[in-house]
mmCIF file of the protein (N, C-alpha, C, O) and its ligand, coordinates in Angstrom:
data_MODEL
# 
_entry.id   MODEL 
# 
loop_
_entity.id 
_entity.type 
_entity.pdbx_number_of_molecules 
1 polymer     1 
2 non-polymer 1 
# 
_entity_poly.entity_id                      1 
_entity_poly.type                           'polypeptide(L)' 
_entity_poly.nstd_linkage                   no 
_entity_poly.nstd_monomer                   no 
_entity_poly.pdbx_seq_one_letter_code       MMICTCNECRFMFKGSNSIKRCPDCGAENIRPATDMEYEEYISYQKEFYPQGQTA 
_entity_poly.pdbx_seq_one_letter_code_can   MMICTCNECRFMFKGSNSIKRCPDCGAENIRPATDMEYEEYISYQKEFYPQGQTA 
_entity_poly.pdbx_strand_id                 A 
# 
loop_
_entity_poly_seq.entity_id 
_entity_poly_seq.num 
_entity_poly_seq.mon_id 
_entity_poly_seq.hetero 
1 1  MET n 
1 2  MET n 
1 3  ILE n 
1 4  CYS n 
1 5  THR n 
1 6  CYS n 
1 7  ASN n 
1 8  GLU n 
1 9  CYS n 
1 10 ARG n 
1 11 PHE n 
1 12 MET n 
1 13 PHE n 
1 14 LYS n 
1 15 GLY n 
1 16 SER n 
1 17 ASN n 
1 18 SER n 
1 19 ILE n 
1 20 LYS n 
1 21 ARG n 
1 22 CYS n 
1 23 PRO n 
1 24 ASP n 
1 25 CYS n 
1 26 GLY n 
1 27 ALA n 
1 28 GLU n 
1 29 ASN n 
1 30 ILE n 
1 31 ARG n 
1 32 PRO n 
1 33 ALA n 
1 34 THR n 
1 35 ASP n 
1 36 MET n 
1 37 GLU n 
1 38 TYR n 
1 39 GLU n 
1 40 GLU n 
1 41 TYR n 
1 42 ILE n 
1 43 SER n 
1 44 TYR n 
1 45 GLN n 
1 46 LYS n 
1 47 GLU n 
1 48 PHE n 
1 49 TYR n 
1 50 PRO n 
1 51 GLN n 
1 52 GLY n 
1 53 GLN n 
1 54 THR n 
1 55 ALA n 
# 
loop_
_struct_asym.id 
_struct_asym.entity_id 
A 1 
B 2 
# 
loop_
_chem_comp.id 
_chem_comp.type 
_chem_comp.mon_nstd_flag 
ALA 'L-peptide linking' y 
ARG 'L-peptide linking' y 
ASN 'L-peptide linking' y 
ASP 'L-peptide linking' y 
CYS 'L-peptide linking' y 
GLN 'L-peptide linking' y 
GLU 'L-peptide linking' y 
GLY 'peptide linking'   y 
ILE 'L-peptide linking' y 
LYS 'L-peptide linking' y 
MET 'L-peptide linking' y 
PHE 'L-peptide linking' y 
PRO 'L-peptide linking' y 
SER 'L-peptide linking' y 
THR 'L-peptide linking' y 
TYR 'L-peptide linking' y 
ZN  non-polymer         . 
# 
_pdbx_entity_nonpoly.entity_id   2 
_pdbx_entity_nonpoly.name        ? 
_pdbx_entity_nonpoly.comp_id     ZN 
# 
_pdbx_nonpoly_scheme.asym_id         B 
_pdbx_nonpoly_scheme.entity_id       2 
_pdbx_nonpoly_scheme.mon_id          ZN 
_pdbx_nonpoly_scheme.ndb_seq_num     1 
_pdbx_nonpoly_scheme.pdb_seq_num     101 
_pdbx_nonpoly_scheme.auth_seq_num    101 
_pdbx_nonpoly_scheme.pdb_mon_id      ZN 
_pdbx_nonpoly_scheme.auth_mon_id     ZN 
_pdbx_nonpoly_scheme.pdb_strand_id   A 
_pdbx_nonpoly_scheme.pdb_ins_code    . 
# 
loop_
_atom_site.group_PDB 
_atom_site.id 
_atom_site.type_symbol 
_atom_site.label_atom_id 
_atom_site.label_alt_id 
_atom_site.label_comp_id 
_atom_site.label_asym_id 
_atom_site.label_entity_id 
_atom_site.label_seq_id 
_atom_site.pdbx_PDB_ins_code 
_atom_site.Cartn_x 
_atom_site.Cartn_y 
_atom_site.Cartn_z 
_atom_site.occupancy 
_atom_site.B_iso_or_equiv 
_atom_site.pdbx_formal_charge 
_atom_site.auth_seq_id 
_atom_site.auth_comp_id 
_atom_site.auth_asym_id 
_atom_site.auth_atom_id 
_atom_site.pdbx_PDB_model_num 
ATOM   1   N  N  . MET A 1 1  ? -2.934  -10.880 -1.930  1.00 0.00 ? 1   MET A N  1 
ATOM   2   C  CA . MET A 1 1  ? -2.960  -9.545  -1.326  1.00 0.00 ? 1   MET A CA 1 
ATOM   3   C  C  . MET A 1 1  ? -2.838  -8.492  -2.413  1.00 0.00 ? 1   MET A C  1 
ATOM   4   O  O  . MET A 1 1  ? -2.031  -8.609  -3.336  1.00 0.00 ? 1   MET A O  1 
ATOM   5   N  N  . MET A 1 2  ? -3.644  -7.480  -2.282  1.00 0.00 ? 2   MET A N  1 
ATOM   6   C  CA . MET A 1 2  ? -3.652  -6.412  -3.264  1.00 0.00 ? 2   MET A CA 1 
ATOM   7   C  C  . MET A 1 2  ? -3.098  -5.147  -2.622  1.00 0.00 ? 2   MET A C  1 
ATOM   8   O  O  . MET A 1 2  ? -3.551  -4.723  -1.559  1.00 0.00 ? 2   MET A O  1 
ATOM   9   N  N  . ILE A 1 3  ? -2.123  -4.561  -3.277  1.00 0.00 ? 3   ILE A N  1 
ATOM   10  C  CA . ILE A 1 3  ? -1.532  -3.327  -2.766  1.00 0.00 ? 3   ILE A CA 1 
ATOM   11  C  C  . ILE A 1 3  ? -2.003  -2.155  -3.619  1.00 0.00 ? 3   ILE A C  1 
ATOM   12  O  O  . ILE A 1 3  ? -1.973  -2.206  -4.848  1.00 0.00 ? 3   ILE A O  1 
ATOM   13  N  N  . CYS A 1 4  ? -2.430  -1.119  -2.950  1.00 0.00 ? 4   CYS A N  1 
ATOM   14  C  CA . CYS A 1 4  ? -2.868  0.077   -3.650  1.00 0.00 ? 4   CYS A CA 1 
ATOM   15  C  C  . CYS A 1 4  ? -1.924  1.235   -3.350  1.00 0.00 ? 4   CYS A C  1 
ATOM   16  O  O  . CYS A 1 4  ? -1.281  1.280   -2.302  1.00 0.00 ? 4   CYS A O  1 
ATOM   17  N  N  . THR A 1 5  ? -1.859  2.156   -4.280  1.00 0.00 ? 5   THR A N  1 
ATOM   18  C  CA . THR A 1 5  ? -1.047  3.358   -4.105  1.00 0.00 ? 5   THR A CA 1 
ATOM   19  C  C  . THR A 1 5  ? -1.934  4.585   -4.264  1.00 0.00 ? 5   THR A C  1 
ATOM   20  O  O  . THR A 1 5  ? -2.803  4.632   -5.135  1.00 0.00 ? 5   THR A O  1 
ATOM   21  N  N  . CYS A 1 6  ? -1.706  5.561   -3.423  1.00 0.00 ? 6   CYS A N  1 
ATOM   22  C  CA . CYS A 1 6  ? -2.426  6.830   -3.537  1.00 0.00 ? 6   CYS A CA 1 
ATOM   23  C  C  . CYS A 1 6  ? -1.685  7.729   -4.516  1.00 0.00 ? 6   CYS A C  1 
ATOM   24  O  O  . CYS A 1 6  ? -0.482  7.947   -4.373  1.00 0.00 ? 6   CYS A O  1 
ATOM   25  N  N  . ASN A 1 7  ? -2.384  8.240   -5.491  1.00 0.00 ? 7   ASN A N  1 
ATOM   26  C  CA . ASN A 1 7  ? -1.752  9.142   -6.455  1.00 0.00 ? 7   ASN A CA 1 
ATOM   27  C  C  . ASN A 1 7  ? -1.450  10.508  -5.859  1.00 0.00 ? 7   ASN A C  1 
ATOM   28  O  O  . ASN A 1 7  ? -0.635  11.255  -6.400  1.00 0.00 ? 7   ASN A O  1 
ATOM   29  N  N  . GLU A 1 8  ? -2.089  10.836  -4.766  1.00 0.00 ? 8   GLU A N  1 
ATOM   30  C  CA . GLU A 1 8  ? -1.907  12.148  -4.144  1.00 0.00 ? 8   GLU A CA 1 
ATOM   31  C  C  . GLU A 1 8  ? -0.651  12.187  -3.274  1.00 0.00 ? 8   GLU A C  1 
ATOM   32  O  O  . GLU A 1 8  ? 0.182   13.083  -3.411  1.00 0.00 ? 8   GLU A O  1 
ATOM   33  N  N  . CYS A 1 9  ? -0.523  11.199  -2.372  1.00 0.00 ? 9   CYS A N  1 
ATOM   34  C  CA . CYS A 1 9  ? 0.582   11.256  -1.408  1.00 0.00 ? 9   CYS A CA 1 
ATOM   35  C  C  . CYS A 1 9  ? 1.540   10.074  -1.543  1.00 0.00 ? 9   CYS A C  1 
ATOM   36  O  O  . CYS A 1 9  ? 2.520   9.989   -0.802  1.00 0.00 ? 9   CYS A O  1 
ATOM   37  N  N  . ARG A 1 10 ? 1.267   9.145   -2.494  1.00 0.00 ? 10  ARG A N  1 
ATOM   38  C  CA . ARG A 1 10 ? 2.128   7.985   -2.737  1.00 0.00 ? 10  ARG A CA 1 
ATOM   39  C  C  . ARG A 1 10 ? 2.128   6.994   -1.585  1.00 0.00 ? 10  ARG A C  1 
ATOM   40  O  O  . ARG A 1 10 ? 3.003   6.131   -1.513  1.00 0.00 ? 10  ARG A O  1 
ATOM   41  N  N  . PHE A 1 11 ? 1.181   7.103   -0.701  1.00 0.00 ? 11  PHE A N  1 
ATOM   42  C  CA . PHE A 1 11 ? 1.061   6.147   0.393   1.00 0.00 ? 11  PHE A CA 1 
ATOM   43  C  C  . PHE A 1 11 ? 0.632   4.806   -0.184  1.00 0.00 ? 11  PHE A C  1 
ATOM   44  O  O  . PHE A 1 11 ? -0.246  4.743   -1.045  1.00 0.00 ? 11  PHE A O  1 
ATOM   45  N  N  . MET A 1 12 ? 1.268   3.715   0.303   1.00 0.00 ? 12  MET A N  1 
ATOM   46  C  CA . MET A 1 12 ? 0.899   2.371   -0.155  1.00 0.00 ? 12  MET A CA 1 
ATOM   47  C  C  . MET A 1 12 ? 0.240   1.619   0.982   1.00 0.00 ? 12  MET A C  1 
ATOM   48  O  O  . MET A 1 12 ? 0.643   1.741   2.139   1.00 0.00 ? 12  MET A O  1 
ATOM   49  N  N  . PHE A 1 13 ? -0.771  0.847   0.648   1.00 0.00 ? 13  PHE A N  1 
ATOM   50  C  CA . PHE A 1 13 ? -1.532  0.147   1.677   1.00 0.00 ? 13  PHE A CA 1 
ATOM   51  C  C  . PHE A 1 13 ? -2.181  -1.092  1.093   1.00 0.00 ? 13  PHE A C  1 
ATOM   52  O  O  . PHE A 1 13 ? -2.354  -1.212  -0.120  1.00 0.00 ? 13  PHE A O  1 
ATOM   53  N  N  . LYS A 1 14 ? -2.539  -2.014  1.984   1.00 0.00 ? 14  LYS A N  1 
ATOM   54  C  CA . LYS A 1 14 ? -3.242  -3.210  1.556   1.00 0.00 ? 14  LYS A CA 1 
ATOM   55  C  C  . LYS A 1 14 ? -4.657  -2.803  1.170   1.00 0.00 ? 14  LYS A C  1 
ATOM   56  O  O  . LYS A 1 14 ? -5.428  -2.316  1.996   1.00 0.00 ? 14  LYS A O  1 
ATOM   57  N  N  . GLY A 1 15 ? -4.974  -3.007  -0.073  1.00 0.00 ? 15  GLY A N  1 
ATOM   58  C  CA . GLY A 1 15 ? -6.270  -2.559  -0.558  1.00 0.00 ? 15  GLY A CA 1 
ATOM   59  C  C  . GLY A 1 15 ? -7.275  -3.689  -0.674  1.00 0.00 ? 15  GLY A C  1 
ATOM   60  O  O  . GLY A 1 15 ? -6.935  -4.866  -0.553  1.00 0.00 ? 15  GLY A O  1 
ATOM   61  N  N  . SER A 1 16 ? -8.494  -3.313  -0.906  1.00 0.00 ? 16  SER A N  1 
ATOM   62  C  CA . SER A 1 16 ? -9.554  -4.256  -1.209  1.00 0.00 ? 16  SER A CA 1 
ATOM   63  C  C  . SER A 1 16 ? -10.624 -3.476  -1.956  1.00 0.00 ? 16  SER A C  1 
ATOM   64  O  O  . SER A 1 16 ? -10.555 -2.252  -2.068  1.00 0.00 ? 16  SER A O  1 
ATOM   65  N  N  . ASN A 1 17 ? -11.611 -4.198  -2.464  1.00 0.00 ? 17  ASN A N  1 
ATOM   66  C  CA . ASN A 1 17 ? -12.649 -3.526  -3.232  1.00 0.00 ? 17  ASN A CA 1 
ATOM   67  C  C  . ASN A 1 17 ? -13.468 -2.566  -2.386  1.00 0.00 ? 17  ASN A C  1 
ATOM   68  O  O  . ASN A 1 17 ? -14.132 -1.671  -2.909  1.00 0.00 ? 17  ASN A O  1 
ATOM   69  N  N  . SER A 1 18 ? -13.415 -2.760  -1.073  1.00 0.00 ? 18  SER A N  1 
ATOM   70  C  CA . SER A 1 18 ? -14.221 -1.902  -0.199  1.00 0.00 ? 18  SER A CA 1 
ATOM   71  C  C  . SER A 1 18 ? -13.506 -0.615  0.159   1.00 0.00 ? 18  SER A C  1 
ATOM   72  O  O  . SER A 1 18 ? -14.112 0.310   0.700   1.00 0.00 ? 18  SER A O  1 
ATOM   73  N  N  . ILE A 1 19 ? -12.203 -0.551  -0.145  1.00 0.00 ? 19  ILE A N  1 
ATOM   74  C  CA . ILE A 1 19 ? -11.449 0.667   0.171   1.00 0.00 ? 19  ILE A CA 1 
ATOM   75  C  C  . ILE A 1 19 ? -11.440 1.589   -1.041  1.00 0.00 ? 19  ILE A C  1 
ATOM   76  O  O  . ILE A 1 19 ? -10.910 1.245   -2.098  1.00 0.00 ? 19  ILE A O  1 
ATOM   77  N  N  . LYS A 1 20 ? -12.022 2.740   -0.874  1.00 0.00 ? 20  LYS A N  1 
ATOM   78  C  CA . LYS A 1 20 ? -12.120 3.698   -1.978  1.00 0.00 ? 20  LYS A CA 1 
ATOM   79  C  C  . LYS A 1 20 ? -11.284 4.948   -1.741  1.00 0.00 ? 20  LYS A C  1 
ATOM   80  O  O  . LYS A 1 20 ? -11.087 5.766   -2.640  1.00 0.00 ? 20  LYS A O  1 
ATOM   81  N  N  . ARG A 1 21 ? -10.793 5.078   -0.500  1.00 0.00 ? 21  ARG A N  1 
ATOM   82  C  CA . ARG A 1 21 ? -10.040 6.273   -0.168  1.00 0.00 ? 21  ARG A CA 1 
ATOM   83  C  C  . ARG A 1 21 ? -8.686  5.905   0.413   1.00 0.00 ? 21  ARG A C  1 
ATOM   84  O  O  . ARG A 1 21 ? -8.524  4.838   1.006   1.00 0.00 ? 21  ARG A O  1 
ATOM   85  N  N  . CYS A 1 22 ? -7.715  6.795   0.240   1.00 0.00 ? 22  CYS A N  1 
ATOM   86  C  CA . CYS A 1 22 ? -6.406  6.637   0.848   1.00 0.00 ? 22  CYS A CA 1 
ATOM   87  C  C  . CYS A 1 22 ? -6.559  6.750   2.368   1.00 0.00 ? 22  CYS A C  1 
ATOM   88  O  O  . CYS A 1 22 ? -7.113  7.732   2.862   1.00 0.00 ? 22  CYS A O  1 
ATOM   89  N  N  . PRO A 1 23 ? -6.070  5.746   3.114   1.00 0.00 ? 23  PRO A N  1 
ATOM   90  C  CA . PRO A 1 23 ? -6.184  5.823   4.574   1.00 0.00 ? 23  PRO A CA 1 
ATOM   91  C  C  . PRO A 1 23 ? -5.300  6.900   5.176   1.00 0.00 ? 23  PRO A C  1 
ATOM   92  O  O  . PRO A 1 23 ? -5.477  7.276   6.334   1.00 0.00 ? 23  PRO A O  1 
ATOM   93  N  N  . ASP A 1 24 ? -4.362  7.391   4.406   1.00 0.00 ? 24  ASP A N  1 
ATOM   94  C  CA . ASP A 1 24 ? -3.438  8.399   4.925   1.00 0.00 ? 24  ASP A CA 1 
ATOM   95  C  C  . ASP A 1 24 ? -3.970  9.812   4.723   1.00 0.00 ? 24  ASP A C  1 
ATOM   96  O  O  . ASP A 1 24 ? -4.041  10.588  5.676   1.00 0.00 ? 24  ASP A O  1 
ATOM   97  N  N  . CYS A 1 25 ? -4.342  10.151  3.497   1.00 0.00 ? 25  CYS A N  1 
ATOM   98  C  CA . CYS A 1 25 ? -4.754  11.524  3.214   1.00 0.00 ? 25  CYS A CA 1 
ATOM   99  C  C  . CYS A 1 25 ? -6.236  11.653  2.865   1.00 0.00 ? 25  CYS A C  1 
ATOM   100 O  O  . CYS A 1 25 ? -6.766  12.760  2.776   1.00 0.00 ? 25  CYS A O  1 
ATOM   101 N  N  . GLY A 1 26 ? -6.899  10.513  2.667   1.00 0.00 ? 26  GLY A N  1 
ATOM   102 C  CA . GLY A 1 26 ? -8.339  10.555  2.411   1.00 0.00 ? 26  GLY A CA 1 
ATOM   103 C  C  . GLY A 1 26 ? -8.722  10.802  0.972   1.00 0.00 ? 26  GLY A C  1 
ATOM   104 O  O  . GLY A 1 26 ? -9.910  10.890  0.661   1.00 0.00 ? 26  GLY A O  1 
ATOM   105 N  N  . ALA A 1 27 ? -7.737  10.918  0.073   1.00 0.00 ? 27  ALA A N  1 
ATOM   106 C  CA . ALA A 1 27 ? -8.043  11.149  -1.332  1.00 0.00 ? 27  ALA A CA 1 
ATOM   107 C  C  . ALA A 1 27 ? -8.670  9.907   -1.957  1.00 0.00 ? 27  ALA A C  1 
ATOM   108 O  O  . ALA A 1 27 ? -8.362  8.780   -1.567  1.00 0.00 ? 27  ALA A O  1 
ATOM   109 N  N  . GLU A 1 28 ? -9.544  10.124  -2.924  1.00 0.00 ? 28  GLU A N  1 
ATOM   110 C  CA . GLU A 1 28 ? -10.152 8.996   -3.626  1.00 0.00 ? 28  GLU A CA 1 
ATOM   111 C  C  . GLU A 1 28 ? -9.340  8.616   -4.857  1.00 0.00 ? 28  GLU A C  1 
ATOM   112 O  O  . GLU A 1 28 ? -9.737  7.738   -5.623  1.00 0.00 ? 28  GLU A O  1 
ATOM   113 N  N  . ASN A 1 29 ? -8.232  9.263   -5.039  1.00 0.00 ? 29  ASN A N  1 
ATOM   114 C  CA . ASN A 1 29 ? -7.382  9.063   -6.205  1.00 0.00 ? 29  ASN A CA 1 
ATOM   115 C  C  . ASN A 1 29 ? -6.379  7.931   -5.953  1.00 0.00 ? 29  ASN A C  1 
ATOM   116 O  O  . ASN A 1 29 ? -5.173  8.167   -5.871  1.00 0.00 ? 29  ASN A O  1 
ATOM   117 N  N  . ILE A 1 30 ? -6.889  6.707   -5.832  1.00 0.00 ? 30  ILE A N  1 
ATOM   118 C  CA . ILE A 1 30 ? -6.023  5.567   -5.582  1.00 0.00 ? 30  ILE A CA 1 
ATOM   119 C  C  . ILE A 1 30 ? -6.054  4.605   -6.768  1.00 0.00 ? 30  ILE A C  1 
ATOM   120 O  O  . ILE A 1 30 ? -7.008  4.584   -7.546  1.00 0.00 ? 30  ILE A O  1 
ATOM   121 N  N  . ARG A 1 31 ? -4.999  3.817   -6.888  1.00 0.00 ? 31  ARG A N  1 
ATOM   122 C  CA . ARG A 1 31 ? -4.871  2.864   -7.997  1.00 0.00 ? 31  ARG A CA 1 
ATOM   123 C  C  . ARG A 1 31 ? -4.101  1.660   -7.501  1.00 0.00 ? 31  ARG A C  1 
ATOM   124 O  O  . ARG A 1 31 ? -3.418  1.743   -6.480  1.00 0.00 ? 31  ARG A O  1 
ATOM   125 N  N  . PRO A 1 32 ? -4.197  0.529   -8.209  1.00 0.00 ? 32  PRO A N  1 
ATOM   126 C  CA . PRO A 1 32 ? -3.373  -0.629  -7.841  1.00 0.00 ? 32  PRO A CA 1 
ATOM   127 C  C  . PRO A 1 32 ? -1.898  -0.295  -8.009  1.00 0.00 ? 32  PRO A C  1 
ATOM   128 O  O  . PRO A 1 32 ? -1.517  0.397   -8.953  1.00 0.00 ? 32  PRO A O  1 
ATOM   129 N  N  . ALA A 1 33 ? -1.070  -0.786  -7.094  1.00 0.00 ? 33  ALA A N  1 
ATOM   130 C  CA . ALA A 1 33 ? 0.361   -0.541  -7.180  1.00 0.00 ? 33  ALA A CA 1 
ATOM   131 C  C  . ALA A 1 33 ? 0.951   -1.264  -8.389  1.00 0.00 ? 33  ALA A C  1 
ATOM   132 O  O  . ALA A 1 33 ? 0.463   -2.318  -8.797  1.00 0.00 ? 33  ALA A O  1 
ATOM   133 N  N  . THR A 1 34 ? 2.007   -0.679  -8.956  1.00 0.00 ? 34  THR A N  1 
ATOM   134 C  CA . THR A 1 34 ? 2.740   -1.346  -10.025 1.00 0.00 ? 34  THR A CA 1 
ATOM   135 C  C  . THR A 1 34 ? 3.597   -2.453  -9.419  1.00 0.00 ? 34  THR A C  1 
ATOM   136 O  O  . THR A 1 34 ? 3.762   -2.512  -8.200  1.00 0.00 ? 34  THR A O  1 
ATOM   137 N  N  . ASP A 1 35 ? 4.137   -3.318  -10.249 1.00 0.00 ? 35  ASP A N  1 
ATOM   138 C  CA . ASP A 1 35 ? 5.007   -4.394  -9.761  1.00 0.00 ? 35  ASP A CA 1 
ATOM   139 C  C  . ASP A 1 35 ? 6.175   -3.826  -8.973  1.00 0.00 ? 35  ASP A C  1 
ATOM   140 O  O  . ASP A 1 35 ? 6.556   -4.375  -7.939  1.00 0.00 ? 35  ASP A O  1 
ATOM   141 N  N  . MET A 1 36 ? 6.740   -2.734  -9.454  1.00 0.00 ? 36  MET A N  1 
ATOM   142 C  CA . MET A 1 36 ? 7.885   -2.121  -8.792  1.00 0.00 ? 36  MET A CA 1 
ATOM   143 C  C  . MET A 1 36 ? 7.491   -1.602  -7.409  1.00 0.00 ? 36  MET A C  1 
ATOM   144 O  O  . MET A 1 36 ? 8.220   -1.780  -6.434  1.00 0.00 ? 36  MET A O  1 
ATOM   145 N  N  . GLU A 1 37 ? 6.355   -0.975  -7.345  1.00 0.00 ? 37  GLU A N  1 
ATOM   146 C  CA . GLU A 1 37 ? 5.866   -0.453  -6.069  1.00 0.00 ? 37  GLU A CA 1 
ATOM   147 C  C  . GLU A 1 37 ? 5.533   -1.595  -5.111  1.00 0.00 ? 37  GLU A C  1 
ATOM   148 O  O  . GLU A 1 37 ? 5.756   -1.498  -3.904  1.00 0.00 ? 37  GLU A O  1 
ATOM   149 N  N  . TYR A 1 38 ? 5.001   -2.668  -5.670  1.00 0.00 ? 38  TYR A N  1 
ATOM   150 C  CA . TYR A 1 38 ? 4.679   -3.834  -4.856  1.00 0.00 ? 38  TYR A CA 1 
ATOM   151 C  C  . TYR A 1 38 ? 5.939   -4.392  -4.200  1.00 0.00 ? 38  TYR A C  1 
ATOM   152 O  O  . TYR A 1 38 ? 5.946   -4.675  -3.002  1.00 0.00 ? 38  TYR A O  1 
ATOM   153 N  N  . GLU A 1 39 ? 7.006   -4.549  -4.986  1.00 0.00 ? 39  GLU A N  1 
ATOM   154 C  CA . GLU A 1 39 ? 8.287   -5.033  -4.465  1.00 0.00 ? 39  GLU A CA 1 
ATOM   155 C  C  . GLU A 1 39 ? 8.805   -4.108  -3.367  1.00 0.00 ? 39  GLU A C  1 
ATOM   156 O  O  . GLU A 1 39 ? 9.313   -4.555  -2.339  1.00 0.00 ? 39  GLU A O  1 
ATOM   157 N  N  . GLU A 1 40 ? 8.664   -2.836  -3.609  1.00 0.00 ? 40  GLU A N  1 
ATOM   158 C  CA . GLU A 1 40 ? 9.118   -1.833  -2.653  1.00 0.00 ? 40  GLU A CA 1 
ATOM   159 C  C  . GLU A 1 40 ? 8.346   -1.985  -1.337  1.00 0.00 ? 40  GLU A C  1 
ATOM   160 O  O  . GLU A 1 40 ? 8.919   -1.924  -0.249  1.00 0.00 ? 40  GLU A O  1 
ATOM   161 N  N  . TYR A 1 41 ? 7.072   -2.177  -1.465  1.00 0.00 ? 41  TYR A N  1 
ATOM   162 C  CA . TYR A 1 41 ? 6.212   -2.330  -0.283  1.00 0.00 ? 41  TYR A CA 1 
ATOM   163 C  C  . TYR A 1 41 ? 6.603   -3.572  0.505   1.00 0.00 ? 41  TYR A C  1 
ATOM   164 O  O  . TYR A 1 41 ? 6.698   -3.526  1.731   1.00 0.00 ? 41  TYR A O  1 
ATOM   165 N  N  . ILE A 1 42 ? 6.832   -4.692  -0.199  1.00 0.00 ? 42  ILE A N  1 
ATOM   166 C  CA . ILE A 1 42 ? 7.194   -5.945  0.463   1.00 0.00 ? 42  ILE A CA 1 
ATOM   167 C  C  . ILE A 1 42 ? 8.539   -5.824  1.169   1.00 0.00 ? 42  ILE A C  1 
ATOM   168 O  O  . ILE A 1 42 ? 8.688   -6.288  2.300   1.00 0.00 ? 42  ILE A O  1 
ATOM   169 N  N  . SER A 1 43 ? 9.507   -5.211  0.520   1.00 0.00 ? 43  SER A N  1 
ATOM   170 C  CA . SER A 1 43 ? 10.824  -5.072  1.146   1.00 0.00 ? 43  SER A CA 1 
ATOM   171 C  C  . SER A 1 43 ? 10.743  -4.134  2.346   1.00 0.00 ? 43  SER A C  1 
ATOM   172 O  O  . SER A 1 43 ? 11.459  -4.317  3.331   1.00 0.00 ? 43  SER A O  1 
ATOM   173 N  N  . TYR A 1 44 ? 9.890   -3.152  2.267   1.00 0.00 ? 44  TYR A N  1 
ATOM   174 C  CA . TYR A 1 44 ? 9.672   -2.233  3.378   1.00 0.00 ? 44  TYR A CA 1 
ATOM   175 C  C  . TYR A 1 44 ? 9.079   -2.995  4.560   1.00 0.00 ? 44  TYR A C  1 
ATOM   176 O  O  . TYR A 1 44 ? 9.503   -2.794  5.698   1.00 0.00 ? 44  TYR A O  1 
ATOM   177 N  N  . GLN A 1 45 ? 8.125   -3.847  4.310   1.00 0.00 ? 45  GLN A N  1 
ATOM   178 C  CA . GLN A 1 45 ? 7.504   -4.652  5.364   1.00 0.00 ? 45  GLN A CA 1 
ATOM   179 C  C  . GLN A 1 45 ? 8.533   -5.557  6.025   1.00 0.00 ? 45  GLN A C  1 
ATOM   180 O  O  . GLN A 1 45 ? 8.552   -5.699  7.248   1.00 0.00 ? 45  GLN A O  1 
ATOM   181 N  N  . LYS A 1 46 ? 9.400   -6.173  5.202   1.00 0.00 ? 46  LYS A N  1 
ATOM   182 C  CA . LYS A 1 46 ? 10.424  -7.079  5.725   1.00 0.00 ? 46  LYS A CA 1 
ATOM   183 C  C  . LYS A 1 46 ? 11.414  -6.333  6.601   1.00 0.00 ? 46  LYS A C  1 
ATOM   184 O  O  . LYS A 1 46 ? 11.888  -6.859  7.608   1.00 0.00 ? 46  LYS A O  1 
ATOM   185 N  N  . GLU A 1 47 ? 11.719  -5.121  6.216   1.00 0.00 ? 47  GLU A N  1 
ATOM   186 C  CA . GLU A 1 47 ? 12.679  -4.321  6.957   1.00 0.00 ? 47  GLU A CA 1 
ATOM   187 C  C  . GLU A 1 47 ? 12.150  -3.976  8.344   1.00 0.00 ? 47  GLU A C  1 
ATOM   188 O  O  . GLU A 1 47 ? 12.900  -3.978  9.320   1.00 0.00 ? 47  GLU A O  1 
ATOM   189 N  N  . PHE A 1 48 ? 10.879  -3.685  8.424   1.00 0.00 ? 48  PHE A N  1 
ATOM   190 C  CA . PHE A 1 48 ? 10.299  -3.257  9.689   1.00 0.00 ? 48  PHE A CA 1 
ATOM   191 C  C  . PHE A 1 48 ? 9.693   -4.402  10.482  1.00 0.00 ? 48  PHE A C  1 
ATOM   192 O  O  . PHE A 1 48 ? 9.535   -4.308  11.700  1.00 0.00 ? 48  PHE A O  1 
ATOM   193 N  N  . TYR A 1 49 ? 9.354   -5.483  9.789   1.00 0.00 ? 49  TYR A N  1 
ATOM   194 C  CA . TYR A 1 49 ? 8.756   -6.628  10.468  1.00 0.00 ? 49  TYR A CA 1 
ATOM   195 C  C  . TYR A 1 49 ? 9.452   -7.906  10.030  1.00 0.00 ? 49  TYR A C  1 
ATOM   196 O  O  . TYR A 1 49 ? 8.847   -8.748  9.366   1.00 0.00 ? 49  TYR A O  1 
ATOM   197 N  N  . PRO A 1 50 ? 10.757  -8.059  10.409  1.00 0.00 ? 50  PRO A N  1 
ATOM   198 C  CA . PRO A 1 50 ? 11.556  -9.193  9.922   1.00 0.00 ? 50  PRO A CA 1 
ATOM   199 C  C  . PRO A 1 50 ? 11.046  -10.541 10.403  1.00 0.00 ? 50  PRO A C  1 
ATOM   200 O  O  . PRO A 1 50 ? 11.355  -11.561 9.787   1.00 0.00 ? 50  PRO A O  1 
ATOM   201 N  N  . GLN A 1 51 ? 10.285  -10.578 11.468  1.00 0.00 ? 51  GLN A N  1 
ATOM   202 C  CA . GLN A 1 51 ? 9.746   -11.851 11.967  1.00 0.00 ? 51  GLN A CA 1 
ATOM   203 C  C  . GLN A 1 51 ? 8.444   -12.240 11.269  1.00 0.00 ? 51  GLN A C  1 
ATOM   204 O  O  . GLN A 1 51 ? 7.808   -13.228 11.634  1.00 0.00 ? 51  GLN A O  1 
ATOM   205 N  N  . GLY A 1 52 ? 8.065   -11.480 10.294  1.00 0.00 ? 52  GLY A N  1 
ATOM   206 C  CA . GLY A 1 52 ? 6.852   -11.818 9.591   1.00 0.00 ? 52  GLY A CA 1 
ATOM   207 C  C  . GLY A 1 52 ? 5.598   -11.269 10.239  1.00 0.00 ? 52  GLY A C  1 
ATOM   208 O  O  . GLY A 1 52 ? 4.482   -11.617 9.854   1.00 0.00 ? 52  GLY A O  1 
ATOM   209 N  N  . GLN A 1 53 ? 5.787   -10.417 11.216  1.00 0.00 ? 53  GLN A N  1 
ATOM   210 C  CA . GLN A 1 53 ? 4.622   -9.784  11.817  1.00 0.00 ? 53  GLN A CA 1 
ATOM   211 C  C  . GLN A 1 53 ? 4.031   -8.783  10.821  1.00 0.00 ? 53  GLN A C  1 
ATOM   212 O  O  . GLN A 1 53 ? 4.723   -8.285  9.933   1.00 0.00 ? 53  GLN A O  1 
ATOM   213 N  N  . THR A 1 54 ? 2.779   -8.510  10.985  1.00 0.00 ? 54  THR A N  1 
ATOM   214 C  CA . THR A 1 54 ? 2.158   -7.517  10.137  1.00 0.00 ? 54  THR A CA 1 
ATOM   215 C  C  . THR A 1 54 ? 1.595   -6.390  10.990  1.00 0.00 ? 54  THR A C  1 
ATOM   216 O  O  . THR A 1 54 ? 1.221   -6.588  12.146  1.00 0.00 ? 54  THR A O  1 
ATOM   217 N  N  . ALA A 1 55 ? 1.545   -5.236  10.411  1.00 0.00 ? 55  ALA A N  1 
ATOM   218 C  CA . ALA A 1 55 ? 1.073   -4.071  11.162  1.00 0.00 ? 55  ALA A CA 1 
ATOM   219 C  C  . ALA A 1 55 ? -0.417  -4.177  11.410  1.00 0.00 ? 55  ALA A C  1 
ATOM   220 O  O  . ALA A 1 55 ? -1.005  -3.290  12.029  1.00 0.00 ? 55  ALA A O  1 
HETATM 221 ZN ZN . ZN  B 2 .  ? -3.025  9.624   0.062   1.00 0.00 2 101 ZN  A ZN 1 
# 
């Protein structure tokens, strides 16, 4: 799984090569998340979806 971060609004999302824009604000200024951001994203998912469900 690849996590991307928007440089404009810091929104993190599951990315892929077909995603060129931030799904939150629509900016094209996105980049792969850093390791730290990735950890943050995973812990956030666990907090909101403790049963392993995904949004
Ligand atoms: Zn954004």
